[in-house]
ZAPA-777951 format. One line per field, with one value per residue (C-alpha): z negated, y, x negated; residue in one letter; residue number from 1. Coordinates in steps of 0.02 Angstrom, whole numbers, plus 50000, padded with zeros to 5 digits. Example, Ala and Ser with C-alpha at 12.3 -4.5 7.8 and 13.67 -1.06 7.14 Angstrom:
REM ZAPA-777951
pz [49610, 49643]
py [49775, 49947]
px [49385, 49316]
code [A, S]
pos [1, 2]
REM end
This chain:
REM ZAPA-777951
pz [50000, 50050, 49933, 50018, 49993, 49809, 49788, 49874, 49765, 49607, 49663, 49697, 49527, 49439, 49537, 49488, 49304, 49314, 49389, 49253, 49118, 49194, 49200, 49020, 48964, 49059, 48970, 48803, 48846, 48892, 48731, 48626, 48715, 48684, 48499, 48479, 48550, 48464, 48293, 48258, 48321, 48246, 48076, 48085, 48114, 47948, 47852, 47948, 47912, 47726, 47702, 47800, 47769, 47882, 47986, 48013, 47898, 47805, 47618, 47559, 47416, 47370, 47440, 47334, 47179, 47223, 47249, 47079, 46993, 47052, 46926, 47052, 47172, 47039, 46958, 47126, 47135, 46965, 47006, 47168, 47079, 46941, 47060, 47173, 47032, 46955, 47124, 47175, 47019, 47034, 47221, 47214, 47067, 47153, 47319, 47237, 47154, 47313, 47418, 47288, 47302, 47492, 47496, 47335, 47308, 47394, 47373, 47515, 47636, 47648, 47827, 47777, 47630, 47739, 47870, 47743, 47662, 47827, 47857, 47777, 47915, 48044, 47960, 47916, 47735, 47713, 47733, 47565, 47481, 47555, 47496, 47320, 47321, 47370, 47226, 47087, 47139, 47052, 47142, 47154, 47128, 46991, 46924, 46749, 46739, 46730, 46555, 46591, 46686, 46858, 47014, 47085, 47035, 46987, 46953, 47126, 47211, 47127, 47169, 47348, 47373, 47305, 47429, 47571, 47536, 47480, 47652, 47681, 47519, 47554, 47722, 47648, 47496, 47600, 47704, 47544, 47475, 47638, 47627, 47483, 47443, 47362, 47283, 47166, 47096, 47083, 46985, 46869, 46841, 46805, 46672, 46593, 46626, 46606, 46740, 46665, 46651, 46831, 46887, 46796, 46841, 47017, 47101, 47050, 47082, 47254, 47308, 47210, 47364, 47447, 47292, 47292, 47478, 47448, 47302, 47406, 47555, 47451, 47353, 47515, 47585, 47430, 47395, 47572, 47606, 47644, 47683, 47513, 47408, 47534, 47515, 47333, 47249, 47195, 47107, 47066, 47166, 47251, 47363, 47528, 47502, 47438, 47596, 47698, 47598, 47617, 47806, 47854, 47709, 47678, 47838, 47724, 47837, 47734, 47581, 47690, 47746, 47565, 47518, 47667, 47605, 47432, 47517, 47623, 47488, 47386, 47547, 47604, 47433, 47439, 47617, 47571, 47417, 47524, 47648, 47506, 47435, 47604, 47630, 47463, 47504, 47533, 47624, 47510, 47638, 47699, 47838, 47710, 47625, 47596, 47636, 47487, 47459, 47364, 47247, 47195, 47035, 46991, 46867, 46978, 47134, 47047, 46968, 47135, 47225, 47098, 47103, 47294, 47301, 47181, 47281, 47448, 47389, 47326, 47496, 47586, 47462, 47496, 47684, 47669, 47564, 47696, 47832, 47735, 47700, 47886, 47918, 47774, 47802, 47644, 47504, 47372, 47389, 47554, 47582, 47736, 47883, 48038, 48180, 48159, 48082, 48240, 48343, 48319, 48432, 48295, 48164, 48251, 48417, 48462, 48461, 48536, 48612, 48462, 48473, 48658, 48615, 48491, 48626, 48743, 48609, 48566, 48748, 48802, 48646, 48675, 48863, 48853, 48684, 48718, 48867, 48785, 48625, 48707, 48837, 48705, 48599, 48753, 48794, 48612, 48589, 48761, 48812, 48816, 48756, 48703, 48525, 48432, 48546, 48521, 48332, 48343, 48444, 48320, 48177, 48263, 48288, 48100, 48046, 48074, 47943, 47810, 47878, 47816, 47952, 47881, 47882, 48061, 48112, 48024, 48109, 48278, 48239, 48204, 48352, 48494, 48449, 48468, 48626, 48655, 48672, 48856, 48798, 48721, 48857, 48775, 48615, 48597, 48722, 48708, 48756, 48590, 48496, 48596, 48570, 48383, 48363, 48458, 48352, 48190, 48219, 48315, 48190, 48151, 48334, 48371, 48237, 48307, 48481, 48414, 48322, 48480, 48586, 48460, 48487, 48668, 48701, 48796, 48915, 49012, 49058, 49089, 49211, 49299, 49316, 49385, 49516, 49557, 49501, 49448, 49264, 49296, 49386, 49235, 49126, 49229, 49257, 49093, 48953, 48964, 48983, 48837, 48729, 48782, 48608, 48530, 48671, 48644, 48456, 48487, 48601, 48475, 48330, 48420, 48475, 48304, 48210, 48335, 48304, 48114, 48092, 48006, 47932, 48092, 48190, 48058, 48102, 48290, 48358, 48437, 48478, 48642, 48565, 48398, 48344, 48255, 48106, 48080, 48101, 47957, 47844, 47895, 47877, 47706, 47652, 47715, 47620, 47776, 47706, 47806, 47971, 47909, 47866, 48038, 48123, 48012, 48057, 48242, 48217, 48122, 48255, 48394, 48306, 48265, 48445, 48515, 48391, 48437, 48623, 48597, 48509, 48646, 48791, 48713, 48686, 48869, 48930, 48811, 48870, 49039, 48988, 48825, 48871, 48862, 48673, 48652, 48743]
py [50000, 50168, 50315, 50405, 50254, 50246, 50431, 50410, 50260, 50355, 50506, 50397, 50314, 50482, 50545, 50391, 50412, 50597, 50558, 50429, 50553, 50683, 50557, 50505, 50687, 50714, 50564, 50633, 50803, 50723, 50622, 50776, 50873, 50733, 50720, 50908, 50919, 50762, 50789, 50945, 51083, 51007, 50988, 51169, 51220, 51139, 51244, 51398, 51369, 51340, 51522, 51595, 51609, 51547, 51706, 51680, 51823, 51792, 51769, 51696, 51571, 51617, 51455, 51353, 51446, 51416, 51232, 51212, 51314, 51201, 51058, 50928, 50959, 50969, 50809, 50719, 50743, 50663, 50524, 50485, 50476, 50366, 50245, 50239, 50202, 50064, 49985, 49992, 49904, 49768, 49744, 49739, 49619, 49498, 49512, 49480, 49317, 49263, 49299, 49213, 49057, 49060, 49083, 49008, 48852, 48686, 48690, 48617, 48719, 48872, 48914, 48907, 49024, 49141, 49151, 49178, 49320, 49415, 49411, 49584, 49661, 49608, 49693, 49875, 49921, 49947, 49761, 49705, 49849, 49792, 49614, 49679, 49764, 49599, 49512, 49643, 49779, 49818, 49671, 49569, 49382, 49384, 49561, 49492, 49453, 49640, 49645, 49799, 49894, 49961, 49911, 50084, 50195, 50171, 49984, 49949, 50064, 49979, 49804, 49853, 49938, 49788, 49675, 49798, 49834, 49659, 49598, 49758, 49733, 49547, 49578, 49694, 49586, 49427, 49502, 49548, 49370, 49276, 49276, 49259, 49187, 49015, 49053, 49181, 49048, 48922, 49047, 49085, 48900, 48867, 49002, 48905, 49039, 48983, 49000, 49159, 49241, 49190, 49266, 49430, 49446, 49372, 49363, 49532, 49635, 49556, 49614, 49776, 49885, 49783, 49803, 49991, 50003, 49901, 50015, 50174, 50098, 50036, 50199, 50298, 50179, 50186, 50372, 50419, 50284, 50341, 50178, 50093, 50249, 50302, 50136, 50087, 50247, 50304, 50472, 50450, 50587, 50553, 50670, 50580, 50584, 50764, 50814, 50735, 50825, 50994, 50978, 50881, 50924, 51107, 51159, 51240, 51217, 51319, 51213, 51059, 51114, 51140, 50967, 50897, 50974, 50901, 50733, 50755, 50806, 50643, 50543, 50644, 50625, 50437, 50432, 50531, 50423, 50267, 50336, 50373, 50198, 50118, 50219, 50160, 49979, 49872, 49707, 49559, 49431, 49424, 49320, 49192, 49178, 49007, 48987, 48955, 48771, 48743, 48595, 48505, 48571, 48498, 48630, 48776, 48704, 48665, 48838, 48922, 48816, 48857, 49042, 49050, 48945, 49065, 49219, 49136, 49075, 49251, 49326, 49192, 49215, 49402, 49372, 49233, 49345, 49482, 49353, 49278, 49450, 49486, 49338, 49351, 49433, 49536, 49533, 49463, 49420, 49328, 49233, 49140, 49156, 49257, 49346, 49497, 49602, 49579, 49659, 49830, 49911, 49881, 49962, 50120, 50204, 50186, 49996, 49905, 50067, 50104, 49932, 49959, 50127, 50041, 49918, 50064, 50155, 49999, 49955, 50129, 50152, 49987, 50008, 50188, 50185, 50033, 50106, 50278, 50209, 50083, 50203, 50338, 50218, 50168, 50347, 50379, 50220, 50198, 50379, 50464, 50636, 50767, 50705, 50842, 50826, 50638, 50664, 50788, 50665, 50527, 50640, 50674, 50487, 50459, 50597, 50500, 50372, 50508, 50590, 50522, 50485, 50607, 50748, 50709, 50707, 50871, 50949, 50898, 50995, 51153, 51133, 51062, 51148, 51318, 51403, 51483, 51312, 51259, 51079, 51122, 51021, 50855, 50895, 50789, 50659, 50484, 50558, 50646, 50487, 50391, 50527, 50538, 50349, 50333, 50473, 50398, 50226, 50284, 50253, 50067, 50008, 50136, 50057, 49885, 49943, 50023, 49861, 49758, 49877, 49878, 49691, 49720, 49764, 49926, 49821, 49784, 49967, 49982, 49836, 49911, 50077, 49995, 49908, 50071, 49996, 50129, 50122, 50084, 49924, 49869, 49919, 49816, 49662, 49651, 49763, 49734, 49543, 49534, 49644, 49562, 49488, 49662, 49736, 49607, 49640, 49827, 49802, 49692, 49808, 49958, 49864, 49790, 49952, 50049, 49931, 49948, 50130, 50251, 50396, 50451, 50470, 50514, 50699, 50685, 50580, 50650, 50561, 50491, 50430, 50361, 50207, 50047, 50081, 50252, 50174, 50055, 50206, 50283, 50123, 50090, 50266, 50231, 50066, 49958, 49841, 49685, 49779, 49858, 49684, 49621, 49763, 49732, 49548, 49594, 49698, 49555, 49428, 49540, 49574, 49390, 49341, 49467, 49410, 49227, 49263, 49361, 49212, 49091, 49204, 49257, 49078, 49038, 49196, 49182, 49007, 49083, 49248, 49203, 49039, 49130, 49147, 48958, 48941]
px [50000, 49931, 49911, 50055, 50168, 50121, 50158, 50326, 50368, 50321, 50422, 50573, 50556, 50545, 50695, 50794, 50748, 50791, 50961, 50996, 50948, 51064, 51206, 51172, 51173, 51333, 51409, 51354, 51427, 51594, 51593, 51554, 51691, 51816, 51773, 51774, 51950, 52013, 51934, 51831, 51947, 52106, 52022, 51964, 52145, 52195, 52069, 52122, 52306, 52275, 52223, 52370, 52555, 52695, 52682, 52496, 52441, 52278, 52312, 52147, 52157, 52336, 52406, 52286, 52341, 52523, 52486, 52405, 52541, 52682, 52693, 52751, 52608, 52473, 52536, 52534, 52345, 52320, 52443, 52352, 52185, 52254, 52339, 52187, 52066, 52173, 52211, 52028, 51965, 52097, 52069, 51879, 51883, 52003, 51911, 51743, 51795, 51886, 51732, 51623, 51730, 51718, 51529, 51460, 51565, 51598, 51786, 51890, 51996, 51885, 51937, 52121, 52096, 51993, 52130, 52270, 52173, 52169, 52358, 52392, 52286, 52415, 52563, 52602, 52571, 52759, 52798, 52722, 52813, 52979, 52945, 52912, 53082, 53163, 53075, 53070, 53192, 53355, 53434, 53274, 53279, 53146, 53157, 53176, 52990, 52954, 53034, 53136, 53001, 53041, 52947, 52988, 52843, 52661, 52679, 52749, 52624, 52476, 52536, 52577, 52410, 52315, 52404, 52372, 52187, 52133, 52072, 51972, 51876, 51856, 51774, 51644, 51605, 51598, 51458, 51364, 51380, 51353, 51162, 51042, 50871, 50869, 50701, 50782, 50897, 50756, 50652, 50797, 50829, 50645, 50654, 50798, 50928, 51107, 51242, 51312, 51141, 51099, 51263, 51229, 51045, 51038, 51208, 51279, 51120, 51104, 51278, 51293, 51286, 51422, 51530, 51503, 51545, 51703, 51749, 51732, 51823, 51971, 51981, 51995, 52126, 52235, 52215, 52266, 52397, 52574, 52664, 52671, 52716, 52849, 52941, 52917, 52855, 53027, 53019, 52835, 52746, 52580, 52485, 52523, 52712, 52705, 52613, 52752, 52886, 52801, 52789, 52946, 53061, 53020, 52929, 52801, 52651, 52526, 52562, 52553, 52380, 52326, 52392, 52297, 52135, 52162, 52192, 52036, 51911, 51909, 51899, 51747, 51664, 51691, 51623, 51466, 51438, 51452, 51325, 51204, 51227, 51195, 51036, 50969, 51008, 50856, 50842, 50874, 50817, 50636, 50560, 50502, 50671, 50749, 50935, 51046, 51081, 51242, 51251, 51411, 51486, 51654, 51709, 51656, 51736, 51901, 51911, 51870, 52000, 52135, 52095, 52096, 52254, 52341, 52292, 52331, 52502, 52539, 52498, 52599, 52741, 52748, 52747, 52877, 52989, 52983, 53018, 53163, 53234, 53235, 53353, 53478, 53646, 53668, 53541, 53568, 53752, 53753, 53591, 53648, 53530, 53567, 53478, 53591, 53451, 53348, 53486, 53411, 53539, 53668, 53557, 53503, 53539, 53356, 53370, 53222, 53158, 53047, 52966, 52931, 52854, 52739, 52685, 52650, 52550, 52450, 52419, 52364, 52257, 52168, 52145, 52086, 52000, 51892, 51796, 51787, 51713, 51596, 51529, 51509, 51408, 51308, 51258, 51210, 51110, 51032, 51013, 50844, 50796, 50921, 50895, 50987, 51138, 51144, 51135, 51279, 51384, 51344, 51400, 51566, 51589, 51573, 51692, 51856, 51804, 51821, 51980, 52147, 52274, 52401, 52275, 52228, 52411, 52443, 52292, 52364, 52522, 52423, 52306, 52411, 52575, 52494, 52563, 52393, 52313, 52301, 52326, 52493, 52582, 52531, 52625, 52781, 52722, 52651, 52482, 52458, 52501, 52371, 52241, 52271, 52266, 52102, 52028, 52094, 52018, 51864, 51724, 51738, 51737, 51601, 51491, 51531, 51477, 51318, 51275, 51301, 51197, 51055, 51037, 50988, 50807, 50774, 50669, 50829, 50846, 50658, 50662, 50811, 50722, 50566, 50674, 50763, 50928, 51055, 51094, 51278, 51226, 51125, 51271, 51394, 51285, 51188, 51249, 51437, 51426, 51303, 51416, 51579, 51614, 51605, 51711, 51847, 51843, 51858, 52008, 52097, 52055, 52129, 52285, 52326, 52294, 52399, 52544, 52533, 52485, 52602, 52504, 52418, 52580, 52710, 52701, 52681, 52824, 52982, 53145, 53078, 52914, 52975, 52878, 52928, 52814, 52894, 53066, 53028, 52997, 53162, 53262, 53186, 53239, 53415, 53426, 53421, 53289, 53339, 53320, 53158, 53093, 53143, 53049, 52899, 52900, 52906, 52749, 52667, 52715, 52649, 52485, 52463, 52500, 52376, 52244, 52273, 52265, 52105, 52026, 52079, 52031, 51867, 51812, 51840, 51756, 51611, 51571, 51533, 51454, 51365, 51280, 51113, 51134, 51120, 50955]
code [X, X, X, X, X, X, X, X, X, X, X, X, X, X, X, X, X, X, X, X, X, X, X, X, X, X, X, X, X, X, X, X, X, X, X, X, X, X, X, X, X, X, X, X, X, X, X, X, X, X, X, X, X, X, X, X, X, X, X, X, X, X, X, X, X, X, X, X, X, X, X, X, X, X, X, X, X, X, X, X, X, X, X, X, X, X, X, X, X, X, X, X, X, X, X, X, X, X, X, X, X, X, X, X, X, X, X, X, X, X, X, X, X, X, X, X, X, X, X, X, X, X, X, X, X, X, X, X, X, X, X, X, X, X, X, X, X, X, X, X, X, X, X, X, X, X, X, X, X, X, X, X, X, X, X, X, X, X, X, X, X, X, X, X, X, X, X, X, X, X, X, X, X, X, X, X, X, X, X, X, X, X, X, X, X, X, X, X, X, X, X, X, X, X, X, X, X, X, X, X, X, X, X, X, X, X, X, X, X, X, X, X, X, X, X, X, X, X, X, X, X, X, X, X, X, X, X, X, X, X, X, X, X, X, X, X, X, X, X, X, X, X, X, X, X, X, X, X, X, X, X, X, X, X, X, X, X, X, X, X, X, X, X, X, X, X, X, X, X, X, X, X, X, X, X, X, X, X, X, X, X, X, X, X, X, X, X, X, X, X, X, X, X, X, X, X, X, X, X, X, X, X, X, X, X, X, X, X, X, X, X, X, X, X, X, X, X, X, X, X, X, X, X, X, X, X, X, X, X, X, X, X, X, X, X, X, X, X, X, X, X, X, X, X, X, X, X, X, X, X, X, X, X, X, X, X, X, X, X, X, X, X, X, X, X, X, X, X, X, X, X, X, X, X, X, X, X, X, X, X, X, X, X, X, X, X, X, X, X, X, X, X, X, X, X, X, X, X, X, X, X, X, X, X, X, X, X, X, X, X, X, X, X, X, X, X, X, X, X, X, X, X, X, X, X, X, X, X, X, X, X, X, X, X, X, X, X, X, X, X, X, X, X, X, X, X, X, X, X, X, X, X, X, X, X, X, X, X, X, X, X, X, X, X, X, X, X, X, X, X, X, X, X, X, X, X, X, X, X, X, X, X, X, X, X, X, X, X, X, X, X, X, X, X, X, X, X, X, X, X, X, X, X, X, X, X, X, X, X, X, X, X, X, X, X, X, X, X, X, X, X, X, X, X, X, X, X, X, X, X, X, X, X, X, X, X, X, X, X, X, X, X, X, X, X, X, X, X, X, X, X, X, X, X, X, X, X, X, X, X, X, X, X, X, X, X, X]
pos [1, 2, 3, 4, 5, 6, 7, 8, 9, 10, 11, 12, 13, 14, 15, 16, 17, 18, 19, 20, 21, 22, 23, 24, 25, 26, 27, 28, 29, 30, 31, 32, 33, 34, 35, 36, 37, 38, 39, 40, 41, 42, 43, 44, 45, 46, 47, 48, 49, 50, 51, 52, 53, 54, 55, 56, 57, 58, 59, 60, 61, 62, 63, 64, 65, 66, 67, 68, 69, 70, 71, 72, 73, 74, 75, 76, 77, 78, 79, 80, 81, 82, 83, 84, 85, 86, 87, 88, 89, 90, 91, 92, 93, 94, 95, 96, 97, 98, 99, 100, 101, 102, 103, 104, 105, 106, 107, 108, 109, 110, 111, 112, 113, 114, 115, 116, 117, 118, 119, 120, 121, 122, 123, 124, 125, 126, 127, 128, 129, 130, 131, 132, 133, 134, 135, 136, 137, 138, 139, 140, 141, 142, 143, 144, 145, 146, 147, 148, 149, 150, 151, 152, 153, 154, 155, 156, 157, 158, 159, 160, 161, 162, 163, 164, 165, 166, 167, 168, 169, 170, 171, 172, 173, 174, 175, 176, 177, 178, 179, 180, 181, 182, 183, 184, 185, 186, 187, 188, 189, 190, 191, 192, 193, 194, 195, 196, 197, 198, 199, 200, 201, 202, 203, 204, 205, 206, 207, 208, 209, 210, 211, 212, 213, 214, 215, 216, 217, 218, 219, 220, 221, 222, 223, 224, 225, 226, 227, 228, 229, 230, 231, 232, 233, 234, 235, 236, 237, 238, 239, 240, 241, 242, 243, 244, 245, 246, 247, 248, 249, 250, 251, 252, 253, 254, 255, 256, 257, 258, 259, 260, 261, 262, 263, 264, 265, 266, 267, 268, 269, 270, 271, 272, 273, 274, 275, 276, 277, 278, 279, 280, 281, 282, 283, 284, 285, 286, 287, 288, 289, 290, 291, 292, 293, 294, 295, 296, 297, 298, 299, 300, 301, 302, 303, 304, 305, 306, 307, 308, 309, 310, 311, 312, 313, 314, 315, 316, 317, 318, 319, 320, 321, 322, 323, 324, 325, 326, 327, 328, 329, 330, 331, 332, 333, 334, 335, 336, 337, 338, 339, 340, 341, 342, 343, 344, 345, 346, 347, 348, 349, 350, 351, 352, 353, 354, 355, 356, 357, 358, 359, 360, 361, 362, 363, 364, 365, 366, 367, 368, 369, 370, 371, 372, 373, 374, 375, 376, 377, 378, 379, 380, 381, 382, 383, 384, 385, 386, 387, 388, 389, 390, 391, 392, 393, 394, 395, 396, 397, 398, 399, 400, 401, 402, 403, 404, 405, 406, 407, 408, 409, 410, 411, 412, 413, 414, 415, 416, 417, 418, 419, 420, 421, 422, 423, 424, 425, 426, 427, 428, 429, 430, 431, 432, 433, 434, 435, 436, 437, 438, 439, 440, 441, 442, 443, 444, 445, 446, 447, 448, 449, 450, 451, 452, 453, 454, 455, 456, 457, 458, 459, 460, 461, 462, 463, 464, 465, 466, 467, 468, 469, 470, 471, 472, 473, 474, 475, 476, 477, 478, 479, 480, 481, 482, 483, 484, 485, 486, 487, 488, 489, 490, 491, 492, 493, 494, 495, 496, 497, 498, 499, 500, 501, 502, 503, 504, 505, 506, 507, 508, 509, 510, 511, 512, 513, 514, 515, 516, 517, 518, 519, 520, 521, 522, 523, 524, 525, 526, 527, 528, 529, 530, 531, 532, 533, 534, 535, 536, 537, 538, 539, 540, 541, 542, 543, 544, 545, 546, 547, 548, 549, 550, 551, 552, 553, 554, 555, 556, 557, 558, 559, 560, 561, 562, 563, 564, 565, 566, 567]
REM end
């Protein structure tokens, strides 16, 4: 090859790299613009509205003073903190011992217990609350066990939140307990430490960061949840329901913005604390670590089995109660079975339309959100240069994890319902529901995509560049097939959460875009619990079906696209 040919080849290579860098920067710019419109600007509008009155006049901190001076609103903050703390301690404790049984015992039926524990993820948080009313309400079948106490109020909220948040805590703690070093236990045994001392000095320290992460995650879920308190809270005020009353009941948007900020601050504190904890976490497994080898222990295995069986039967009992309530004619006087409650046209004029709207929302969110999230993660992880801009985009990607759904929905009212906003035309349409849902659930699938992309060596892109292959060809032929498991998980995650979400859309729907999850809230308020149970079971059945199909389809696809992993 002549010198001129070498120069031409080098020039072409540099031009190709330059073009790819420009495209990557363009992708980052589009991602940053999307996140700015979907998250940053709406959240700014909440802070702006909190210091203005209904006419838009600046009033400073007057709204905050009015909020704290109203006994009902001030009490709701304390009630939310109290319920969240109690629920978090109970949930994390139960999830820890359940995860311990799954990972540190030889009890039978682990895969069954693991699957049962995940069932609350497939249903809206309102469904367990409805089941609790069937069991312990004023006409509940076993309300006598409460010894005169009412399930409507803090007791019902705590129980409902524990049922709702249990699988979230279990997932985090299971990861923390899934790996450990056998040498630590051998050393403790050689020092003649007893089982309790080994548990306190080896097991707990090894998973302390996982426990703290689970604590912060559950606290945020419970503190910001709207579904359970709206159904079973009764007259017990919490911040999420008070925010709803201020906006929907009184049309007091400045006070709604203030309530949203009070709902946002603890969530941000918990998020920051979790980030600090994760940064301080150190690797517990080294290259010379020895995998944990479990030994038979009859007492331990029996106790673990009984504990998991009790929790699993409780979860199944709650789900079975909701399912049974959806088929009975008139609770508790006529318990004969009927499909009348599933004839939604006889319950409400909207009929099946709200369920179809939920399918549309879930479908559009999954089909649009998956490529947006994955490509955004790709440009952040695989892009070159422009470091500060990539860091800014990554920061915006993490923000939704700390923003409660109700606050995000409220911010969309302030931002998109402004006539001066050129995007005002999306308000009141399915588009704004899709946008808010993608923004609300953005962070978790983004982290999943980043994790999958980090597993791929940058040499793939380097080889493609040396062969003058455009980056999108490498993306299509190498990156996407290699990351297909994560992509399928992202799609399913977005679909299922879109079907079950309430808080992110409770402020944004109109008559033509009303959703099944919102309808459950309304029907529960109107006393139509059988119909609400039926709609909740439809959501559960749909989510379960999509999850099952994803497992079946992914196994078939992965056999063809992931064979390289077995080499």
